[in-house]
C-alpha positions as CSV (number, residue, x, y, z in Angstrom):
1,M,-27.1,-19.8,-35.1
2,R,-29.0,-22.1,-32.9
3,F,-26.1,-22.2,-30.5
4,S,-26.3,-18.4,-30.1
5,Y,-29.8,-18.9,-28.5
6,L,-28.7,-21.8,-26.4
7,L,-25.9,-19.9,-24.6
8,P,-28.1,-17.3,-22.9
9,A,-30.6,-20.0,-21.9
10,C,-27.7,-22.0,-20.3
11,L,-26.6,-18.9,-18.4
12,V,-30.1,-18.2,-17.0
13,L,-30.4,-21.8,-15.9
14,A,-27.0,-21.7,-14.2
15,I,-27.9,-18.5,-12.3
16,G,-31.2,-19.9,-11.1
17,C,-29.8,-23.3,-10.1
18,A,-26.2,-22.7,-9.0
19,P,-25.6,-23.4,-5.3
20,P,-25.5,-20.3,-3.2
21,P,-22.4,-19.1,-1.4
22,K,-21.9,-21.0,1.8
23,L,-23.3,-19.1,4.8
24,R,-21.1,-19.0,7.9
25,A,-23.9,-18.9,10.5
26,P,-23.9,-19.4,14.2
27,A,-26.1,-22.4,14.1
28,S,-25.9,-23.2,17.8
29,P,-24.4,-22.0,21.0
30,A,-21.4,-24.2,20.4
31,S,-20.8,-22.8,16.9
32,T,-19.7,-19.3,15.9
33,A,-20.5,-16.7,13.4
34,D,-18.8,-15.0,10.5
35,D,-16.7,-12.1,11.7
36,R,-18.2,-9.2,9.9
37,S,-19.5,-5.9,11.3
38,Q,-23.0,-4.7,12.0
39,R,-24.8,-2.6,9.4
40,T,-22.9,-4.4,6.6
41,D,-19.3,-4.0,7.9
42,A,-20.0,-1.0,10.1
43,S,-16.5,-0.9,11.4
44,Q,-14.6,-0.1,8.3
45,P,-12.7,3.0,8.8
46,T,-13.4,6.2,7.1
47,D,-11.3,7.4,4.1
48,P,-8.1,9.3,4.8
49,K,-9.9,12.7,4.4
50,H,-12.2,11.8,7.3
51,A,-10.1,9.7,9.7
52,S,-7.0,7.8,10.3
53,G,-7.8,5.0,7.9
54,Q,-6.3,2.2,10.1
55,Q,-8.1,-1.0,9.0
56,E,-8.5,-4.1,11.1
57,E,-10.9,-6.9,11.4
58,P,-14.4,-5.9,12.6
59,I,-15.5,-6.9,16.0
60,H,-18.4,-9.2,15.7
61,G,-19.9,-11.9,13.6
62,S,-22.1,-11.5,10.6
63,L,-25.4,-10.1,11.7
64,T,-26.9,-11.1,8.3
65,S,-26.3,-14.8,8.8
66,T,-29.0,-17.3,9.7
67,V,-29.6,-17.9,13.4
68,P,-31.4,-20.6,15.4
69,D,-35.1,-19.9,15.9
70,I,-36.0,-19.2,19.5
71,S,-39.5,-19.8,20.7
72,D,-41.2,-17.1,22.8
73,S,-42.2,-19.6,25.5
74,L,-38.7,-21.0,25.9
75,A,-37.1,-17.5,26.1
76,A,-39.6,-16.4,28.7
77,A,-39.2,-19.6,30.7
78,T,-35.5,-19.4,30.8
79,Q,-35.5,-15.8,31.8
80,A,-37.9,-16.6,34.6
81,R,-35.6,-19.2,36.0
82,I,-32.5,-17.0,35.7
83,S,-33.9,-13.6,36.6
84,S,-30.8,-12.7,38.6
85,F,-29.1,-11.6,35.3
86,E,-30.8,-8.2,35.9
87,E,-29.1,-7.8,39.2
88,G,-25.8,-7.3,37.3
89,L,-27.2,-5.2,34.4
90,D,-29.5,-2.2,34.3
91,I,-31.1,-3.4,31.0
92,P,-33.5,-6.4,30.8
93,V,-31.8,-9.7,29.9
94,T,-33.4,-12.6,28.1
95,M,-31.2,-15.7,27.9
96,N,-31.7,-18.0,25.0
97,R,-29.8,-20.0,22.4
98,R,-29.3,-16.9,20.2
99,V,-27.6,-14.9,23.1
100,L,-25.5,-18.0,24.0
101,T,-24.4,-18.2,20.4
102,W,-23.1,-14.6,20.5
103,I,-21.4,-15.2,23.9
104,D,-19.6,-18.1,22.4
105,E,-18.7,-16.1,19.3
106,F,-17.2,-13.1,21.2
107,S,-15.3,-15.4,23.5
108,G,-14.3,-17.8,20.7
109,R,-13.7,-17.2,17.0
110,S,-14.1,-13.4,17.3
111,R,-12.2,-13.2,20.6
112,K,-9.3,-11.2,19.1
113,S,-11.6,-8.6,17.7
114,F,-13.7,-8.3,20.9
115,Q,-10.5,-8.1,23.0
116,K,-9.4,-5.1,20.9
117,S,-12.8,-3.5,21.3
118,L,-12.6,-4.0,25.1
119,Q,-9.2,-2.4,25.1
120,R,-10.3,0.6,23.1
121,S,-13.5,1.0,25.2
122,G,-11.5,2.3,28.2
123,R,-10.7,5.5,26.3
124,Y,-14.4,6.3,25.9
125,M,-16.5,4.3,28.4
126,P,-16.2,6.5,31.5
127,R,-17.5,9.5,29.6
128,I,-20.1,7.5,27.7
129,R,-21.6,6.1,30.9
130,E,-21.6,9.6,32.4
131,I,-23.5,11.0,29.4
132,F,-26.0,8.2,29.4
133,R,-26.6,8.8,33.1
134,E,-27.2,12.5,32.5
135,E,-29.6,11.7,29.6
136,G,-31.6,9.2,31.8
137,V,-30.9,6.0,29.8
138,P,-29.4,2.7,31.2
139,Q,-25.7,3.1,31.4
140,D,-25.2,-0.5,30.2
141,L,-26.5,0.5,26.8
142,A,-23.0,1.9,26.4
143,F,-22.1,-1.7,25.4
144,I,-24.0,-1.2,22.1
145,A,-20.8,0.4,20.8
146,H,-19.1,-3.0,20.9
147,V,-21.5,-4.2,18.3
148,E,-21.9,-1.0,16.3
149,S,-18.3,0.0,15.8
150,G,-15.9,-1.9,18.1
151,F,-15.3,1.4,19.8
152,R,-13.6,2.9,16.8
153,Y,-14.5,6.6,16.4
154,D,-13.7,6.5,12.7
155,A,-15.7,3.4,11.8
156,R,-17.6,3.6,8.5
157,S,-20.0,1.1,7.0
158,H,-20.7,0.3,3.4
159,A,-24.0,2.1,3.9
160,S,-22.0,5.2,5.0
161,A,-23.0,5.0,8.6
162,V,-20.2,6.7,10.5
163,G,-18.7,6.9,14.0
164,L,-18.9,5.1,17.4
165,W,-22.7,5.0,17.0
166,Q,-22.9,4.4,13.3
167,F,-25.3,7.3,12.4
168,M,-26.4,7.8,8.8
169,A,-26.0,11.5,7.8
170,G,-29.8,12.2,7.7
171,T,-30.4,10.7,11.1
172,A,-27.4,12.6,12.5
173,R,-28.8,15.9,11.2
174,D,-32.2,15.1,12.7
175,L,-30.5,14.6,16.0
176,G,-28.7,18.0,15.8
177,L,-25.3,16.8,14.7
178,R,-23.5,18.8,12.0
179,C,-22.6,16.9,8.9
180,D,-21.2,18.9,6.0
181,G,-18.1,19.4,4.0
182,E,-16.2,21.0,6.9
183,V,-17.5,19.2,10.0
184,D,-18.8,15.7,10.6
185,E,-19.9,15.5,14.2
186,R,-20.7,11.8,13.8
187,L,-16.9,11.4,14.3
188,D,-16.9,13.4,17.5
189,P,-17.1,10.8,20.3
190,E,-18.8,13.1,22.9
191,K,-21.3,14.8,20.6
192,S,-22.3,11.6,18.9
193,T,-22.7,9.8,22.2
194,R,-25.1,12.4,23.6
195,A,-27.1,12.2,20.3
196,A,-27.2,8.4,20.6
197,A,-28.4,8.6,24.2
198,R,-31.2,11.0,23.3
199,Y,-32.2,8.8,20.3
200,L,-32.3,5.7,22.4
201,R,-34.4,7.5,25.0
202,E,-36.8,8.7,22.3
203,L,-37.2,5.2,20.9
204,Y,-37.9,3.8,24.4
205,E,-40.5,6.4,25.0
206,K,-42.1,5.3,21.7
207,Y,-42.1,1.6,22.3
208,D,-41.8,1.3,26.1
209,D,-39.5,-1.7,25.5
210,W,-35.7,-1.6,25.3
211,Y,-35.4,-4.5,22.9
212,L,-37.7,-2.8,20.4
213,A,-35.8,0.5,21.0
214,M,-32.5,-1.2,20.1
215,A,-34.1,-2.9,17.1
216,A,-35.4,0.4,15.9
217,Y,-32.0,2.0,16.4
218,N,-30.6,-0.6,14.0
219,A,-33.4,-1.0,11.5
220,G,-35.3,2.3,11.8
221,P,-38.6,2.9,13.6
222,G,-40.5,2.5,10.3
223,N,-39.4,-1.1,9.8
224,V,-40.2,-2.0,13.4
225,D,-43.6,-0.4,13.1
226,R,-44.3,-2.5,10.0
227,A,-43.1,-5.7,11.8
228,I,-45.4,-5.0,14.7
229,R,-48.4,-4.6,12.4
230,K,-47.5,-7.7,10.4
231,T,-47.1,-10.0,13.4
232,G,-49.6,-8.3,15.8
233,S,-47.0,-8.6,18.5
234,T,-44.9,-6.2,20.4
235,D,-42.6,-8.9,21.7
236,Y,-39.2,-8.7,20.1
237,W,-38.5,-12.4,20.2
238,E,-41.9,-13.3,18.6
239,I,-41.4,-10.7,15.9
240,T,-38.0,-12.1,15.1
241,R,-39.3,-15.7,15.2
242,Q,-41.8,-14.8,12.5
243,G,-39.1,-13.3,10.3
244,A,-40.7,-9.8,10.2
245,L,-37.3,-8.1,10.7
246,R,-34.2,-8.5,8.6
247,T,-31.7,-11.0,9.9
248,E,-29.2,-8.3,10.9
249,T,-31.8,-6.8,13.3
250,C,-32.7,-10.3,14.6
251,N,-29.1,-10.6,15.6
252,F,-28.5,-7.1,16.8
253,V,-30.2,-7.4,20.2
254,P,-28.8,-10.8,21.1
255,A,-25.3,-9.6,20.2
256,I,-25.7,-6.6,22.5
257,L,-26.9,-8.7,25.4
258,A,-23.9,-11.1,24.9
259,A,-21.4,-8.2,24.7
260,S,-22.9,-6.7,27.9
261,I,-22.7,-10.0,29.8
262,I,-19.1,-10.5,28.8
263,S,-18.1,-6.9,29.5
264,K,-19.1,-7.1,33.1
265,S,-16.3,-9.6,33.8
266,P,-14.1,-10.2,30.7
267,A,-11.6,-12.4,32.6
268,D,-14.3,-15.0,33.3
269,F,-14.7,-15.5,29.6
270,G,-11.0,-15.8,28.8
271,L,-10.4,-12.1,28.0
272,T,-8.0,-9.6,29.6
273,E,-9.3,-6.5,31.2
274,D,-6.5,-4.1,30.2
275,T,-7.9,-1.0,28.6
276,E,-6.6,2.3,27.1
277,Y,-6.8,5.4,29.3
278,P,-9.1,8.4,28.6
279,D,-7.4,11.4,27.2
280,E,-6.8,14.3,29.6
281,T,-8.2,17.2,27.5
282,A,-9.5,20.7,27.9
283,V,-11.5,22.8,25.5
284,I,-10.4,26.1,24.0
285,D,-12.8,28.4,22.1
286,V,-11.6,29.5,18.7
287,D,-13.5,32.5,17.3
288,C,-12.5,32.4,13.6
289,P,-11.4,29.8,11.1
290,T,-8.1,28.4,12.3
291,D,-5.9,25.6,10.9
292,L,-5.2,22.8,13.4
293,R,-1.5,23.2,12.5
294,V,-1.6,26.7,13.9
295,I,-3.2,25.4,17.1
296,A,-0.7,22.6,17.4
297,L,2.2,25.1,17.0
298,C,0.7,27.3,19.7
299,A,0.1,24.4,22.1
300,G,3.4,22.7,21.4
301,C,2.0,19.3,20.5
302,E,1.8,17.1,17.4
303,L,-0.7,17.8,14.7
304,E,-1.7,14.2,14.7
305,D,-2.7,14.5,18.4
306,L,-5.0,17.4,17.7
307,Q,-6.5,15.5,14.7
308,T,-7.2,12.5,17.0
309,L,-8.8,14.7,19.6
310,N,-10.9,16.6,17.0
311,P,-11.8,14.0,14.4
312,A,-15.0,16.0,13.4
313,L,-12.8,18.6,11.7
314,I,-12.5,16.7,8.4
315,K,-10.7,19.7,6.7
316,H,-8.3,20.0,9.7
317,R,-9.4,23.5,10.4
318,T,-12.2,25.1,12.5
319,P,-15.3,26.4,10.6
320,G,-16.5,30.0,10.6
321,G,-17.8,31.4,13.9
322,S,-16.9,30.2,17.3
323,Y,-15.9,26.5,17.6
324,S,-14.6,24.5,20.6
325,V,-11.3,22.6,20.0
326,R,-10.0,19.9,22.3
327,V,-6.3,20.1,23.3
328,P,-4.2,18.2,25.9
329,S,-5.2,19.7,29.2
330,H,-1.7,20.7,30.3
331,L,-1.3,22.7,27.1
332,A,-4.7,24.5,27.0
333,E,-3.8,27.7,28.8
334,R,-0.7,28.3,26.7
335,A,-2.6,27.5,23.5
336,R,-5.1,30.2,24.4
337,E,-2.4,32.7,25.1
338,Q,-0.4,32.0,22.0
339,L,-3.4,31.9,19.7
340,V,-4.4,35.5,20.6
341,A,-1.1,36.7,19.1
342,I,-2.0,35.4,15.6
343,P,-4.3,37.7,13.6
344,P,-7.3,35.9,11.9
345,E,-5.8,36.3,8.4
346,K,-2.7,34.3,9.4
347,R,-4.6,31.4,11.0
348,I,-5.3,29.5,7.7
349,L,-2.2,27.9,6.3
350,Y,-4.0,26.5,3.3
351,Q,-6.8,27.8,1.2
352,E,-8.7,25.7,-1.4
353,H,-9.0,26.7,-5.0
354,L,-11.2,25.0,-7.6
355,V,-9.2,24.7,-10.8
356,K,-10.9,26.4,-13.8
357,R,-10.0,26.1,-17.5
358,G,-7.0,28.3,-18.2
359,D,-5.6,28.3,-14.7
360,T,-1.8,27.9,-14.3
361,L,0.4,27.4,-11.3
362,G,2.2,30.6,-12.0
363,A,-1.0,32.6,-12.2
364,L,-2.3,31.0,-9.0
365,A,0.9,31.6,-7.1
366,G,0.7,35.3,-8.1
367,K,-2.9,35.6,-7.1
368,Y,-2.5,34.0,-3.6
369,G,1.0,35.5,-2.9
370,T,2.9,32.2,-2.8
371,T,5.3,30.3,-5.0
372,V,4.8,27.5,-7.6
373,R,7.0,25.2,-5.6
374,A,4.9,25.7,-2.5
375,I,1.7,24.8,-4.3
376,Q,3.4,21.7,-5.8
377,D,4.6,20.6,-2.4
378,A,1.2,21.2,-0.8
379,N,-0.5,19.0,-3.3
380,G,2.1,16.3,-3.8
381,M,2.6,17.2,-7.4
382,G,6.4,16.8,-7.6
383,K,7.6,18.9,-10.5
384,S,4.4,18.5,-12.5
385,T,2.6,21.7,-13.6
386,L,-0.4,19.9,-15.1
387,L,-3.7,21.1,-13.7
388,R,-7.1,19.5,-14.3
389,A,-10.3,21.6,-14.5
390,G,-12.6,20.7,-11.6
391,A,-9.8,19.6,-9.3
392,T,-9.3,21.2,-5.9
393,L,-5.8,22.6,-5.0
394,R,-4.5,23.4,-1.6
395,I,-2.9,26.9,-1.7
396,P,-0.4,27.7,1.1
397,A,-1.3,31.0,2.8
398,G,-0.1,32.9,5.8
399,G,2.5,30.4,7.1
400,A,5.5,32.6,6.2
401,T,4.8,35.2,8.9
402,L,3.3,32.8,11.4
403,N,6.4,32.4,13.5
404,A,7.1,36.1,13.6
405,A,3.6,36.6,15.1
406,L,4.4,34.0,17.7
407,A,7.9,35.0,18.5
408,T,7.0,38.0,20.7
409,N,4.7,35.9,22.8
410,R,6.6,32.7,23.1
411,T,8.1,31.3,26.3
412,P,10.8,28.6,25.6
413,A,10.1,25.3,27.2
414,P,12.7,23.4,29.3
415,A,14.5,20.9,27.2
416,G,17.3,18.5,27.6
417,P,19.4,15.7,26.2
418,W,17.8,12.2,25.9
419,S,19.6,10.7,28.8
420,G,16.6,9.8,31.0
421,T,14.8,6.5,31.0
422,H,11.3,5.3,31.4
423,R,10.1,1.7,32.1
424,V,6.9,0.8,30.2
425,Q,4.0,0.0,32.6
426,R,1.0,-2.1,31.8
427,G,-1.7,-0.2,29.9
428,E,0.7,2.6,28.7
429,T,0.9,3.8,25.1
430,L,3.7,5.7,23.4
431,Y,1.5,8.8,23.2
432,A,0.8,8.7,26.9
433,I,4.5,8.3,27.7
434,A,5.4,11.2,25.4
435,R,2.9,13.4,27.1
436,R,4.2,12.5,30.6
437,T,7.8,13.0,29.6
438,G,7.3,16.3,27.7
439,T,8.1,15.2,24.2
440,T,6.2,13.8,21.1
441,A,5.3,10.3,20.2
442,A,7.2,10.6,16.8
443,L,10.4,11.8,18.5
444,L,10.1,9.1,21.2
445,A,9.7,6.4,18.5
446,E,12.6,7.8,16.5
447,R,15.0,8.1,19.4
448,N,14.3,4.6,20.5
449,G,14.3,2.9,17.1
450,L,10.7,1.8,17.3
451,S,9.5,0.6,13.9
452,D,6.0,-0.2,15.3
453,P,5.2,2.2,18.1
454,S,1.9,0.3,18.9
455,K,3.9,-2.7,20.1
456,L,5.3,-1.7,23.5
457,E,6.2,-4.4,25.9
458,V,5.7,-4.2,29.7
459,G,9.1,-3.6,31.3
460,Q,10.7,-2.2,28.1
461,V,13.0,0.7,28.9
462,L,12.8,3.8,26.7
463,R,15.1,6.7,26.4
464,V,13.3,10.0,27.3
465,P,14.4,13.6,27.7
466,S,16.2,14.4,30.9
467,F,15.5,18.2,30.7
468,G,19.0,19.1,31.9
469,A,20.4,22.7,31.8
470,E,22.7,21.9,28.8
471,A,19.8,20.8,26.6
472,S,19.2,22.0,23.1
473,A,15.8,23.5,22.3
474,Q,15.8,21.4,19.2
475,D,15.0,18.3,21.4
476,M,11.6,19.7,22.1
477,A,10.7,21.5,18.9
478,P,7.8,20.1,16.8
479,P,8.2,20.7,13.1
480,L,6.5,23.8,11.8
481,P,3.8,23.4,9.2
482,G,5.3,22.3,5.9
483,D,8.8,21.9,7.4
484,A,9.9,18.4,8.3
485,N,13.1,19.6,9.9
486,G,11.5,21.8,12.5
487,E,13.1,25.0,11.2
488,T,11.5,28.3,10.2
489,S,12.3,30.1,7.0
490,G,15.1,31.8,8.7
491,G,16.7,28.5,9.9
492,T,16.1,28.9,13.6
493,A,14.7,25.9,15.5
494,Q,11.5,26.8,17.4
495,P,11.0,25.3,20.9
496,A,7.8,23.8,21.8
497,I,5.4,25.6,24.1
498,T,4.4,24.0,27.4
499,A,1.9,25.3,29.9
500,P,1.6,25.4,33.6
501,P,-1.0,23.0,35.0
502,E,-4.5,24.2,35.2
503,T,-6.3,24.4,38.5
504,G,-7.5,20.9,39.5
505,S,-5.6,19.3,36.7
506,S,-4.6,15.7,37.2
507,V,-1.6,16.0,34.8
508,Q,1.7,14.8,36.2
509,P,4.3,17.4,37.3
510,S,6.7,16.3,34.6
511,L,4.5,17.9,32.0
512,T,5.1,21.4,33.2
513,A,7.9,23.8,33.6
514,A,9.4,24.1,37.1
515,A,8.2,27.1,39.0
516,P,10.8,29.3,40.7
517,G,11.9,27.6,43.9
518,A,10.1,24.4,43.1
519,G,13.2,22.4,42.2
520,S,14.5,21.4,38.7
521,V,12.3,19.9,36.1
522,A,14.9,17.1,35.8
523,Q,14.2,16.1,39.4
524,L,10.4,16.2,38.8
525,V,10.8,14.0,35.7
526,A,13.1,11.6,37.5
527,A,10.6,11.2,40.3
528,D,7.7,10.6,37.9
529,T,8.1,7.0,37.0
530,T,5.0,5.6,38.7
531,Q,2.4,3.5,36.9
532,P,-0.8,5.5,35.9
533,A,-3.6,5.0,38.4
534,P,-5.9,2.2,37.2
535,L,-9.3,3.1,36.0
536,D,-12.3,2.7,38.3
537,P,-13.9,-0.6,37.3
538,E,-17.3,0.9,37.8
539,S,-16.5,3.6,35.2
540,L,-15.8,0.8,32.7
541,G,-19.1,-0.9,33.4
542,R,-17.5,-3.8,35.3
543,G,-19.7,-5.6,37.8
544,P,-20.4,-9.0,39.4
545,S,-19.5,-12.0,37.2
546,L,-22.4,-13.5,35.2
547,A,-20.4,-16.5,33.9
548,H,-22.1,-18.9,36.3
549,L,-25.5,-17.8,35.2
550,V,-24.5,-18.3,31.6
551,E,-23.6,-21.9,32.4
552,E,-26.9,-22.4,34.2
553,A,-28.7,-21.1,31.1
554,R,-26.7,-23.3,28.9
555,A,-27.6,-26.4,30.9
556,E,-31.3,-25.3,31.0
557,L,-31.4,-24.9,27.2
558,A,-29.6,-28.1,26.5
559,S,-32.3,-30.0,28.3
560,A,-35.2,-28.1,26.6
561,P,-37.4,-29.9,24.1
562,P,-36.9,-29.3,20.4
563,E,-38.3,-26.1,18.9
564,P,-41.8,-26.5,17.6
565,T,-42.7,-25.8,14.0
566,P,-44.3,-22.4,13.8
567,A,-48.1,-22.7,13.6
568,V,-48.4,-19.9,11.0
569,R,-47.4,-20.9,7.5
570,R,-45.6,-18.1,5.7
571,T,-45.1,-17.7,2.0
572,H,-43.0,-15.7,-0.4
573,R,-44.0,-14.6,-3.9
574,V,-40.9,-14.8,-6.1
575,Q,-40.0,-11.4,-7.6
576,K,-37.9,-10.7,-10.7
577,G,-34.2,-11.2,-9.9
578,D,-34.9,-13.5,-6.8
579,T,-32.7,-16.5,-6.2
580,L,-33.2,-19.2,-3.6
581,W,-30.1,-17.9,-1.9
582,N,-31.3,-14.3,-1.4
583,I,-34.8,-15.5,-0.5
584,A,-33.3,-17.8,2.2
585,R,-31.1,-15.0,3.5
586,R,-34.0,-12.6,3.7
587,H,-36.1,-15.0,5.7
588,H,-33.2,-16.4,7.8
589,V,-33.7,-20.0,6.6
590,T,-31.5,-22.3,4.6
591,V,-31.6,-23.0,0.9
592,S,-31.9,-26.8,1.6
593,D,-34.9,-26.1,3.7
594,L,-36.5,-24.0,1.0
595,R,-35.9,-26.9,-1.5
596,R,-37.3,-29.5,0.9
597,W,-40.4,-27.4,1.9
598,N,-41.3,-26.7,-1.8
599,R,-40.1,-30.1,-3.3
600,L,-37.5,-28.4,-5.4
601,G,-34.7,-30.5,-6.8
602,N,-31.1,-29.4,-7.2
603,K,-31.8,-28.6,-10.8
604,S,-35.2,-26.9,-10.3
605,T,-35.6,-23.3,-11.1
606,I,-37.9,-20.6,-9.8
607,H,-39.8,-18.0,-11.7
608,P,-41.5,-14.6,-10.9
609,G,-44.9,-15.0,-9.4
610,Q,-44.2,-18.5,-8.0
611,I,-45.3,-19.0,-4.3
612,L,-42.8,-20.5,-2.0
613,H,-43.7,-22.0,1.4
614,L,-41.7,-20.9,4.4
615,Y,-42.1,-23.1,7.5
């Protein structure tokens, strides 16, 4: 019996004394940080219902790791000597060891992740900077997205912050974004960017300091207000030196400054400057609930393309009332024309049904005018007929007569055999090539035997449609909803629908049908083999190199005297459940320091109410 009491005691002792997990912290400008995303893995993708679900390593190091303490005087002195940083950025720049640590992290151990973020940024950066300029905030604050999400529109943190700007649902609603079961506008790059710009402007108006505004963006205004009251200071660096903000927020601003400095001239920090291209899109207004599959069929594009352009539509359909949908710009006019031909009751291909006790597939098929097989296919049930009360079923509806509604208003697109070629240029993606050659990315990958469409090589030659007169319409036909073979219920292949270019459109001629007397489409496509025009460096936030200033700061800090011990002694009262590890993490110190400052041996334990000294 006595052993039964001894075992719990041993467990308690082991928990209190066991060495904490090793922290991978950027201890100096020469070292690097753990590669984990801000806001506790902010760049994890959303689940499949909300986004694409493509996982990859987050962009930046652990913002919850310990960091070197930076004295206020040293930071101010260094900034005074290297004030020309602000000539290259429109936000204030303080250079200290913490910022240098993140510069080394992004150009060192996290280089691969930061490089991917730079590449993705080209797709969004021009519009982000334009919106920030319209909202009256510094355009270089756009680089916050490097730290927040790595420029992934579908990023999701463990705390359920979502999108490019990592908004929590409550904050997003306060900023006017819609977040419900049908629409999550945190996933909409443009709407969330405008909300982020307005939020940053409000925070700056509150604190009159961009560093505190950024800190409040990360930690919340309430936490920053408490930190100011606790320290009696409105200087961000002094507040962080005294440990009044959580470690994540202490790292947030330095990481943004480092990302901004590198982004001005990535090549000077060993990174390439290749970026993705912005999508050429137009907006069409949809006045009633409409499935994205219907809009894709009207526009003649892939469903996946529309889902990427409209990620906020988490149910893949527009909500009630008027809603603006983004489509490829060269297909917008035809999408509008074709959509008018479809009555509202035929625009929803799937309804949702909440299964109740006693429901059967046969009864549901009769109720909704469909078949048992169709319901099974729509829900991936195979041949199973088992239903579970409380589950949600997708019920096919309206698709059987959709093609008949379109048939009277359809203009066949030019199509041809796959005898043309296209040489891959730097910066091109399979999706961009498909748009320029009048086909789809899926067909392009299939016809060229590409197992991984994301891995195109510069100079690689692809087979593309030639658009000859002897072409089959099947070459251009996207599959109809629920039909992988691209055939209607009657077995007739449906051609895709293309549109004439809109006025002022920058779309290449190969994307449109040839007008009478304008020459053959084949000639236009053959002539369209030029490399896309490079993006304006200014629209990407590029500017004068700051690398030489970073090296000046590095030399200045290397010769600086050691950091003085803080004059104010801080203490921590141990709470129930505390361990030395979580106390050290909370106050961004090390466990060994805690033991040394409080004369605790390796086998010493702590108990609730005990006062620990923090130097």
